[in-house]
C-alpha positions in Angstrom: 2.3 21.4 29.7 4.4 17.9 30.0 4.1 14.8 28.4 3.7 11.5 29.9 7.2 9.0 30.5 6.7 5.9 28.3 6.9 4.3 31.2 3.6 6.1 32.6 2.0 4.9 30.2 -1.1 1.5 30.4 1.1 -1.3 28.4 -1.6 -2.2 25.8 0.6 -5.1 24.3 3.9 -7.5 25.4 5.7 -8.9 22.4 8.8 -11.4 23.7 11.5 -11.2 21.4 15.1 -13.5 21.6 18.2 -11.1 20.4 19.6 -13.9 18.0 23.8 -13.0 16.8 22.6 -11.1 13.5 21.4 -8.0 15.7 24.5 -7.7 17.9 27.0 -5.2 16.7 31.5 -6.0 16.8 30.5 -5.2 20.2 28.5 -7.9 21.2 25.5 -5.9 21.6 22.5 -5.3 20.1 23.0 -2.4 17.6 21.3 0.1 17.6 19.3 0.4 14.8 17.4 -3.0 15.3 15.4 -1.8 18.2 13.2 -0.1 15.5 13.2 -3.8 14.3 12.0 -4.7 17.8 9.2 -2.1 18.2 8.6 -2.8 14.5 7.8 -6.6 15.1 5.6 -5.6 18.0 3.7 -3.3 16.7 2.6 -5.6 13.7 1.8 -8.4 16.3 -0.1 -6.3 18.6 -2.5 -5.0 14.9 -2.2 -9.0 13.8 -4.1 -9.7 17.7 -6.2 -7.4 17.6 -7.2 -8.8 14.4 -5.9 -6.3 11.8 -3.7 -8.2 9.8 -1.8 -5.3 7.5 -1.3 -7.3 4.1 -5.8 -7.9 4.7 -6.1 -4.2 5.2 -3.9 -3.7 2.2 -6.1 -5.5 -0.4 -9.4 -5.1 1.5 -9.0 -1.2 1.5 -5.5 0.3 0.2 -4.4 1.7 3.3 -1.0 1.2 4.7 0.9 1.9 7.6 3.9 3.9 7.2 6.3 5.6 9.6 6.8 9.0 9.7 8.8 9.8 13.1 10.3 8.0 15.4 12.5 9.2 18.3 14.6 6.6 20.8 15.9 6.7 24.1 18.7 3.6 24.8 19.3 3.2 28.3 21.2 0.3 28.7 23.1 -3.1 26.2 21.0 -5.9 25.5 23.3 -8.5 24.4 23.4 -11.9 22.4 20.6 -14.6 23.8 18.9 -11.8 25.9 15.1 -12.5 26.6 13.7 -9.3 25.4 9.8 -8.0 26.0 9.1 -5.1 23.9 5.7 -2.9 25.0 3.2 -0.8 23.0 1.5 1.7 24.0 -1.1 3.9 22.5 -0.4 7.6 23.4 -2.5 9.2 20.7 -4.3 8.4 18.3 -5.5 11.1 15.5 -8.0 10.3 12.3 -4.8 9.4 10.1 -1.9 8.3 12.4 -1.3 7.1 15.6 1.2 8.2 18.0 2.8 4.8 19.6 5.2 4.4 23.3 7.3 1.3 23.2 10.0 -0.6 25.5 12.5 -2.9 25.5 12.6 -4.8 27.9 15.4 -7.0 29.5 13.8 -9.3 32.2 10.0 -8.6 33.3 8.1 -5.0 32.0 8.9 -2.9 35.1 10.9 -5.6 37.4 14.2 -5.9 34.4 16.4 -3.6 32.7 14.5 -0.9 30.5 16.9 -1.1 27.3 15.4 1.4 25.0 12.0 3.4 24.6 10.5 5.2 22.2 7.7 6.8 20.5 7.0 5.9 17.0 4.4 8.1 14.7 2.8 5.9 12.7 0.8 7.2 9.7 -2.6 6.0 7.6 -1.7 6.4 3.8 -3.2 5.5 0.4 -1.1 2.5 -1.1 -1.6 4.0 -4.9 -1.2 7.4 -4.6 1.0 8.0 -0.6 -1.3 10.5 0.4 -2.8 10.2 3.5 -5.9 9.1 5.1 -8.6 8.0 7.4 -7.9 5.3 9.5 -10.0 2.9 8.5 -13.4 2.6 10.4 -12.7 -1.1 11.3 -9.0 -0.7 12.5 -10.4 2.3 15.0 -13.3 0.5 15.9 -10.5 -2.7 16.8 -8.4 0.1 18.6 -10.7 0.2 21.2 
């Protein structure tokens, strides 16, 4: 069975972002690892838009999200001052993890240039032990 391409998934959230000098490498393009930071910011803002503040979640439940796996495909370079749209699409949710498809676009999503796309798996763990734990019920409710 083939997995749906990230572009085929419904986009749940878009986060605007501008490329700064600090994001670029000696060649004047966005350093490849910075796309992971862009994806992280978009996921954090997606959760915040759903009413899930990560600090509040930590304080109230002792649960935190950690990245357990990443896969990124780079398609075109972004450059200084480019305006990007970073997307979040929930691909799958288990009891203690989520798999999220993400893309970075220059210009409008689906109309501009796809720069990078990835799949990020995040796990919910207990802050004290770092052992997997169920995603809190309030978070699951907000994801629906």
